[in-house]
C-alpha beads as a LAMMPS data file, in Angstrom:
LAMMPS data file: protein, C-alpha beads

256 atoms
255 bonds

1 atom types
1 bond types

-500.0 500.0 xlo xhi
-500.0 500.0 ylo yhi
-500.0 500.0 zlo zhi

Masses

1 110.0

Atoms # bond

1 1 1 0.180 0.021 0.055
2 1 1 2.844 2.530 0.584
3 1 1 3.881 1.562 -2.517
4 1 1 0.740 3.230 -4.238
5 1 1 1.121 6.012 -2.042
6 1 1 4.552 7.126 -3.230
7 1 1 3.483 6.969 -6.647
8 1 1 0.786 8.799 -6.360
9 1 1 2.606 11.200 -4.693
10 1 1 5.015 11.704 -6.948
11 1 1 2.434 11.985 -9.564
12 1 1 0.709 14.957 -7.842
13 1 1 4.266 16.407 -7.135
14 1 1 4.703 15.766 -11.140
15 1 1 1.543 17.415 -12.326
16 1 1 1.588 20.587 -9.489
17 1 1 5.054 21.163 -11.057
18 1 1 4.106 20.810 -14.770
19 1 1 1.159 23.601 -13.509
20 1 1 2.677 25.800 -11.804
21 1 1 5.219 28.387 -13.199
22 1 1 6.476 31.278 -11.602
23 1 1 7.498 34.616 -13.859
24 1 1 9.575 37.610 -12.585
25 1 1 8.678 41.140 -13.356
26 1 1 11.195 41.486 -16.111
27 1 1 9.679 38.137 -17.676
28 1 1 6.719 37.019 -19.890
29 1 1 5.453 33.629 -20.349
30 1 1 3.938 32.675 -24.141
31 1 1 1.427 30.080 -23.791
32 1 1 0.646 27.534 -26.939
33 1 1 -1.882 24.891 -26.069
34 1 1 -1.875 21.837 -28.024
35 1 1 0.692 23.973 -30.676
36 1 1 -1.315 26.534 -30.942
37 1 1 -0.602 30.216 -29.788
38 1 1 -3.123 31.164 -27.139
39 1 1 -2.192 34.113 -24.785
40 1 1 0.726 35.924 -23.352
41 1 1 0.822 36.125 -19.794
42 1 1 2.918 37.400 -16.611
43 1 1 4.394 38.456 -14.331
44 1 1 3.219 36.526 -11.366
45 1 1 1.687 32.626 -10.906
46 1 1 1.084 31.430 -14.155
47 1 1 -0.949 27.895 -14.172
48 1 1 -0.927 25.934 -17.053
49 1 1 -2.394 21.779 -18.016
50 1 1 -0.262 19.350 -17.537
51 1 1 0.996 18.371 -21.137
52 1 1 -1.382 20.521 -22.832
53 1 1 -0.066 23.778 -22.457
54 1 1 3.934 24.691 -23.211
55 1 1 5.219 28.137 -22.202
56 1 1 8.017 29.778 -23.165
57 1 1 9.822 32.300 -20.995
58 1 1 10.771 35.703 -22.701
59 1 1 12.823 38.392 -21.006
60 1 1 12.041 42.052 -21.244
61 1 1 14.777 43.495 -20.042
62 1 1 17.389 45.510 -22.111
63 1 1 20.632 43.108 -24.279
64 1 1 23.754 43.911 -24.984
65 1 1 25.364 42.386 -27.995
66 1 1 28.496 42.326 -28.860
67 1 1 29.059 42.452 -32.703
68 1 1 32.713 40.898 -33.609
69 1 1 35.065 42.400 -35.602
70 1 1 34.060 42.736 -39.315
71 1 1 36.271 43.249 -42.386
72 1 1 35.009 46.471 -43.961
73 1 1 36.458 47.861 -47.230
74 1 1 35.316 51.246 -47.352
75 1 1 33.745 53.631 -50.064
76 1 1 37.496 54.893 -50.848
77 1 1 38.657 51.232 -50.860
78 1 1 40.640 51.135 -47.652
79 1 1 40.330 47.855 -45.785
80 1 1 39.441 48.138 -41.671
81 1 1 38.189 46.017 -39.170
82 1 1 35.352 47.302 -37.489
83 1 1 33.499 46.025 -34.112
84 1 1 30.204 47.492 -32.562
85 1 1 28.129 46.999 -29.624
86 1 1 23.721 46.262 -30.305
87 1 1 21.172 47.095 -27.386
88 1 1 17.848 45.979 -27.862
89 1 1 15.065 44.779 -26.162
90 1 1 11.582 42.726 -26.883
91 1 1 8.653 44.636 -26.929
92 1 1 6.468 41.774 -28.377
93 1 1 6.958 38.575 -27.006
94 1 1 4.713 36.494 -28.784
95 1 1 6.454 37.777 -32.218
96 1 1 10.036 36.752 -30.696
97 1 1 8.770 33.578 -30.426
98 1 1 6.429 33.002 -33.244
99 1 1 7.891 34.752 -36.460
100 1 1 11.248 33.664 -35.910
101 1 1 13.011 30.697 -34.363
102 1 1 15.800 32.365 -32.623
103 1 1 15.674 35.946 -31.797
104 1 1 18.788 36.477 -30.425
105 1 1 21.280 34.620 -33.066
106 1 1 19.131 36.619 -36.055
107 1 1 19.485 40.043 -35.113
108 1 1 23.390 38.955 -34.364
109 1 1 23.327 37.940 -38.009
110 1 1 21.349 40.948 -38.962
111 1 1 23.962 43.585 -37.226
112 1 1 27.225 41.858 -38.825
113 1 1 25.875 42.288 -42.334
114 1 1 24.286 45.591 -41.661
115 1 1 27.660 46.796 -40.391
116 1 1 29.473 45.564 -43.474
117 1 1 27.118 47.171 -45.680
118 1 1 26.810 50.595 -44.187
119 1 1 30.534 50.879 -42.961
120 1 1 31.086 49.892 -46.823
121 1 1 29.425 52.596 -48.226
122 1 1 31.513 55.425 -45.985
123 1 1 34.794 56.555 -46.673
124 1 1 37.521 56.233 -44.093
125 1 1 37.274 60.161 -42.898
126 1 1 33.640 59.714 -42.434
127 1 1 33.972 56.825 -40.323
128 1 1 36.494 58.153 -38.029
129 1 1 35.073 61.504 -37.916
130 1 1 30.851 61.491 -38.006
131 1 1 30.574 57.672 -36.197
132 1 1 27.597 59.559 -34.722
133 1 1 25.553 59.883 -37.991
134 1 1 27.029 56.147 -38.822
135 1 1 25.560 54.490 -35.471
136 1 1 21.977 56.261 -36.147
137 1 1 21.970 54.920 -39.783
138 1 1 23.118 51.358 -38.015
139 1 1 20.277 51.933 -35.423
140 1 1 17.637 52.998 -38.058
141 1 1 17.774 49.804 -40.246
142 1 1 18.307 47.179 -38.051
143 1 1 15.587 48.522 -35.918
144 1 1 13.506 48.417 -39.392
145 1 1 13.927 44.835 -40.192
146 1 1 13.637 43.766 -36.631
147 1 1 10.443 45.292 -36.119
148 1 1 8.804 41.913 -37.460
149 1 1 10.107 40.357 -34.691
150 1 1 9.043 42.267 -31.892
151 1 1 12.030 43.517 -31.025
152 1 1 13.489 47.007 -30.233
153 1 1 16.883 48.344 -31.118
154 1 1 17.844 50.950 -28.555
155 1 1 21.275 51.810 -29.891
156 1 1 23.896 50.838 -31.984
157 1 1 27.615 52.019 -31.356
158 1 1 30.843 51.408 -33.192
159 1 1 33.334 50.421 -30.998
160 1 1 36.672 50.406 -32.331
161 1 1 38.531 51.060 -35.865
162 1 1 41.152 48.985 -36.415
163 1 1 43.190 50.716 -39.472
164 1 1 46.245 48.817 -40.975
165 1 1 49.678 49.994 -40.104
166 1 1 50.646 52.276 -43.104
167 1 1 47.141 54.028 -42.898
168 1 1 48.079 54.796 -39.162
169 1 1 51.389 56.031 -40.523
170 1 1 49.531 58.438 -43.283
171 1 1 46.889 59.681 -40.864
172 1 1 50.266 60.432 -38.761
173 1 1 51.727 62.466 -41.682
174 1 1 48.572 64.319 -42.238
175 1 1 47.683 65.037 -38.949
176 1 1 51.447 66.499 -38.232
177 1 1 51.201 68.557 -41.469
178 1 1 48.011 69.920 -40.759
179 1 1 49.561 71.303 -37.251
180 1 1 52.658 73.054 -38.954
181 1 1 50.159 74.762 -41.769
182 1 1 48.424 76.065 -38.559
183 1 1 51.390 76.935 -36.970
184 1 1 52.621 78.979 -39.998
185 1 1 49.289 80.669 -40.436
186 1 1 49.279 81.723 -36.543
187 1 1 52.942 83.239 -37.373
188 1 1 51.837 85.010 -40.502
189 1 1 49.043 86.602 -38.142
190 1 1 51.197 87.290 -35.919
191 1 1 53.820 89.140 -38.366
192 1 1 51.052 90.624 -40.379
193 1 1 49.868 92.319 -36.772
194 1 1 53.081 93.452 -35.774
195 1 1 53.399 95.302 -38.912
196 1 1 50.363 96.801 -38.814
197 1 1 51.506 98.466 -35.212
198 1 1 54.700 99.446 -36.365
199 1 1 53.346 101.418 -39.108
200 1 1 50.599 103.050 -36.422
201 1 1 54.075 103.988 -34.584
202 1 1 55.973 105.041 -37.324
203 1 1 53.070 107.315 -38.474
204 1 1 52.868 108.882 -34.960
205 1 1 56.794 109.576 -35.079
206 1 1 56.844 111.017 -37.951
207 1 1 54.705 113.475 -36.947
208 1 1 56.569 114.452 -34.145
209 1 1 60.032 114.557 -34.830
210 1 1 61.016 114.836 -30.952
211 1 1 59.405 111.440 -30.001
212 1 1 62.453 110.111 -32.270
213 1 1 65.064 111.407 -30.183
214 1 1 62.956 110.469 -27.311
215 1 1 63.041 106.669 -28.797
216 1 1 66.458 106.861 -29.347
217 1 1 68.001 108.082 -26.251
218 1 1 65.626 105.340 -24.247
219 1 1 67.141 102.807 -26.535
220 1 1 70.704 104.210 -25.661
221 1 1 69.536 103.783 -22.163
222 1 1 68.382 100.031 -22.433
223 1 1 71.945 99.303 -23.942
224 1 1 74.256 100.998 -21.886
225 1 1 72.372 98.795 -19.328
226 1 1 74.338 95.640 -20.717
227 1 1 77.747 95.979 -19.469
228 1 1 79.379 93.286 -21.247
229 1 1 78.812 94.183 -25.090
230 1 1 80.093 97.211 -26.807
231 1 1 77.071 98.881 -29.104
232 1 1 77.861 101.218 -32.132
233 1 1 75.162 102.813 -33.077
234 1 1 75.186 105.501 -36.043
235 1 1 73.157 108.682 -35.464
236 1 1 71.073 110.010 -38.133
237 1 1 71.770 113.368 -38.878
238 1 1 67.982 114.288 -38.918
239 1 1 68.373 113.383 -34.906
240 1 1 70.746 116.229 -34.705
241 1 1 69.206 118.820 -36.988
242 1 1 66.934 120.512 -34.541
243 1 1 70.272 121.002 -32.229
244 1 1 72.325 122.400 -35.450
245 1 1 69.271 125.019 -36.244
246 1 1 68.926 126.087 -32.166
247 1 1 73.162 126.493 -32.652
248 1 1 72.686 128.709 -35.984
249 1 1 69.732 130.642 -34.376
250 1 1 72.056 131.373 -31.561
251 1 1 75.198 132.580 -33.654
252 1 1 74.225 133.481 -36.613
253 1 1 76.847 133.806 -39.684
254 1 1 78.631 137.181 -39.922
255 1 1 79.041 138.684 -43.560
256 1 1 82.724 139.120 -45.250

Bonds

1 1 1 2
2 1 2 3
3 1 3 4
4 1 4 5
5 1 5 6
6 1 6 7
7 1 7 8
8 1 8 9
9 1 9 10
10 1 10 11
11 1 11 12
12 1 12 13
13 1 13 14
14 1 14 15
15 1 15 16
16 1 16 17
17 1 17 18
18 1 18 19
19 1 19 20
20 1 20 21
21 1 21 22
22 1 22 23
23 1 23 24
24 1 24 25
25 1 25 26
26 1 26 27
27 1 27 28
28 1 28 29
29 1 29 30
30 1 30 31
31 1 31 32
32 1 32 33
33 1 33 34
34 1 34 35
35 1 35 36
36 1 36 37
37 1 37 38
38 1 38 39
39 1 39 40
40 1 40 41
41 1 41 42
42 1 42 43
43 1 43 44
44 1 44 45
45 1 45 46
46 1 46 47
47 1 47 48
48 1 48 49
49 1 49 50
50 1 50 51
51 1 51 52
52 1 52 53
53 1 53 54
54 1 54 55
55 1 55 56
56 1 56 57
57 1 57 58
58 1 58 59
59 1 59 60
60 1 60 61
61 1 61 62
62 1 62 63
63 1 63 64
64 1 64 65
65 1 65 66
66 1 66 67
67 1 67 68
68 1 68 69
69 1 69 70
70 1 70 71
71 1 71 72
72 1 72 73
73 1 73 74
74 1 74 75
75 1 75 76
76 1 76 77
77 1 77 78
78 1 78 79
79 1 79 80
80 1 80 81
81 1 81 82
82 1 82 83
83 1 83 84
84 1 84 85
85 1 85 86
86 1 86 87
87 1 87 88
88 1 88 89
89 1 89 90
90 1 90 91
91 1 91 92
92 1 92 93
93 1 93 94
94 1 94 95
95 1 95 96
96 1 96 97
97 1 97 98
98 1 98 99
99 1 99 100
100 1 100 101
101 1 101 102
102 1 102 103
103 1 103 104
104 1 104 105
105 1 105 106
106 1 106 107
107 1 107 108
108 1 108 109
109 1 109 110
110 1 110 111
111 1 111 112
112 1 112 113
113 1 113 114
114 1 114 115
115 1 115 116
116 1 116 117
117 1 117 118
118 1 118 119
119 1 119 120
120 1 120 121
121 1 121 122
122 1 122 123
123 1 123 124
124 1 124 125
125 1 125 126
126 1 126 127
127 1 127 128
128 1 128 129
129 1 129 130
130 1 130 131
131 1 131 132
132 1 132 133
133 1 133 134
134 1 134 135
135 1 135 136
136 1 136 137
137 1 137 138
138 1 138 139
139 1 139 140
140 1 140 141
141 1 141 142
142 1 142 143
143 1 143 144
144 1 144 145
145 1 145 146
146 1 146 147
147 1 147 148
148 1 148 149
149 1 149 150
150 1 150 151
151 1 151 152
152 1 152 153
153 1 153 154
154 1 154 155
155 1 155 156
156 1 156 157
157 1 157 158
158 1 158 159
159 1 159 160
160 1 160 161
161 1 161 162
162 1 162 163
163 1 163 164
164 1 164 165
165 1 165 166
166 1 166 167
167 1 167 168
168 1 168 169
169 1 169 170
170 1 170 171
171 1 171 172
172 1 172 173
173 1 173 174
174 1 174 175
175 1 175 176
176 1 176 177
177 1 177 178
178 1 178 179
179 1 179 180
180 1 180 181
181 1 181 182
182 1 182 183
183 1 183 184
184 1 184 185
185 1 185 186
186 1 186 187
187 1 187 188
188 1 188 189
189 1 189 190
190 1 190 191
191 1 191 192
192 1 192 193
193 1 193 194
194 1 194 195
195 1 195 196
196 1 196 197
197 1 197 198
198 1 198 199
199 1 199 200
200 1 200 201
201 1 201 202
202 1 202 203
203 1 203 204
204 1 204 205
205 1 205 206
206 1 206 207
207 1 207 208
208 1 208 209
209 1 209 210
210 1 210 211
211 1 211 212
212 1 212 213
213 1 213 214
214 1 214 215
215 1 215 216
216 1 216 217
217 1 217 218
218 1 218 219
219 1 219 220
220 1 220 221
221 1 221 222
222 1 222 223
223 1 223 224
224 1 224 225
225 1 225 226
226 1 226 227
227 1 227 228
228 1 228 229
229 1 229 230
230 1 230 231
231 1 231 232
232 1 232 233
233 1 233 234
234 1 234 235
235 1 235 236
236 1 236 237
237 1 237 238
238 1 238 239
239 1 239 240
240 1 240 241
241 1 241 242
242 1 242 243
243 1 243 244
244 1 244 245
245 1 245 246
246 1 246 247
247 1 247 248
248 1 248 249
249 1 249 250
250 1 250 251
251 1 251 252
252 1 252 253
253 1 253 254
254 1 254 255
255 1 255 256
């Protein structure tokens, strides 16, 4: 008799185990009855009809999928290796189960092919400088194709662009040439501004001849402060003209 009780008890436990399901807040259960989709349940306690009902769990949390490195030839015929990361979530559990066999694998394959296709239409400079634009284009295309599967793509980010060694050296030379160009432009602009100021100063000194003498004397004071150097400065006759005129005024020449 005890054997029958054990068998009955095991059968009851089996039936209860097959009837009761507990789904977390972020989970949904897609219920099939005799192979036909009836509804989506959850979260909480779910009761199933043993043997008749089957349930498939689907998580609604955001999933991060790493897109492995892809060999891409850009529009300007540069071979690069690019990897990315894809963020998506299931918004229609019944579609994710019914419309596609394995939505994780299908989304991964779609992301890889889309990455190669989109980057193949972009030039290298665009890939390096306009990454946000490329990310939005990837997100739009992948989301458009996964929408029938009940999947919403929230973000696609290109993580790393691996360039060949010769291309890295070419970009380094280009950056160095650009820095030299900017340095020359800045130096030329400084020379232009300095020459303009010198022209203004020359115009002021030309209007005031005595200012030239004061500037000359100031320069002599600055040079004389250096004890270890001997400086010979030619004195223009124009600087001595006011003194000659004053001397000629005080001592006019006498007639013969």
